N, C-alpha and C positions, 0 to 999 in steps of 0.2 A: 129223116134220121140219117146221120153220118154212117158210112160203112167203114168198119175197121177190118184190118187184116192181121194175120198172125195171132199172137197171144191175146190181143185185144178184141178179137172177133168172137165175142160171146153175147148171146141174146137169149131171152126166155120166150118160149112158145107155150100156148095152151092148146092141147089137142085132146079131145074127148074129156074135157074137164080136168085134165092133169097137166101139171107144169113140167116142162122139159127145158133143160139148158141146151142151147144149140151152140156147138163149138166148132170152129174151123181149126183143124190141127195139122201142123206141118209134117209130122211123122206118124203116118197111119198105114198099117199093112194093107188094109182094104180101102176101098173108095169111101165107105161109110160104115158106121156102126150105130146100133140103137140098143140102149139098155131096156130091160124088161119094164113094163109099166108098173110092176110091183116094187121096183128098186127105189130106195130112198135116194134123193139127189140125182135122179135119173137124167141122162143126157143123150143127145144125138150128136155124134161126131162126124164131121165131113172133112175129107182130105183137102187141105187148103190149096193144093196144086191143081184142083179141078177147075175147069172153065167151061163156058158155053153150055150146049145142050146136055153134055154129060153131067155137069154139075147140077143142073136142074133135075135130071133123071134121078141122080143119087139122093138129092134132097127129098123129092117126092117119095122115092122108095123107102127111105128111112122113116119119114113121117107116116107112111102107110103101116109100117111095122108098129109104130107107136100107137096108132089108132086101133089096130086090131092085131094083136100079137099072135093070134091063132091061124091067120091066113098063111097058106103054104108059100114058100119062097118063089116057086115058079109063077104063081098067079101074081104075086107082088111085083116081080121083075117085069113081067109082060105089061101089066097095067101101068106101072110107073113109066116105062119106056113109051107107051102109047100116049099117056097124058103129057109127058115132056115133049114129045114130037109135035103134038097139036099146039101146045102153048108156044113152042119155039117158032112154029110156022105162023102163028098169030102175032108174032113180034115180041114176045116176052124176052127181055134182056135184063141182066143185072146192071144197075146204073154205073157201076165202077169196073167190075171185073170183065164184062163182056163188051169189048170194042167191036168195031165192024167186022174184023177178020177172025173173031173167035167162033168156034163151032165144035162139033163133035170130034 
């Protein structure tokens, strides 16, 4: 699948049987945002400036919110960071955004 950036960077994900729009947005105050699972037209928004392990961490973090809206923020933050670190060490890289020199 070709990877788009900017306004064209939108895809759909299915998490816990619900459909989410994944958007990479250029102007986002936070690194990521997730709408409530009860929201119509729900979306996960990721700051398009993110690269490397930080991008992976934020993506996992927001998907965890989507999967279980009731988990407290501290648990989500720690778990997402741990999973991102392990995947990064195992060699996960975004095929376009993460060149050799990108990282946290």
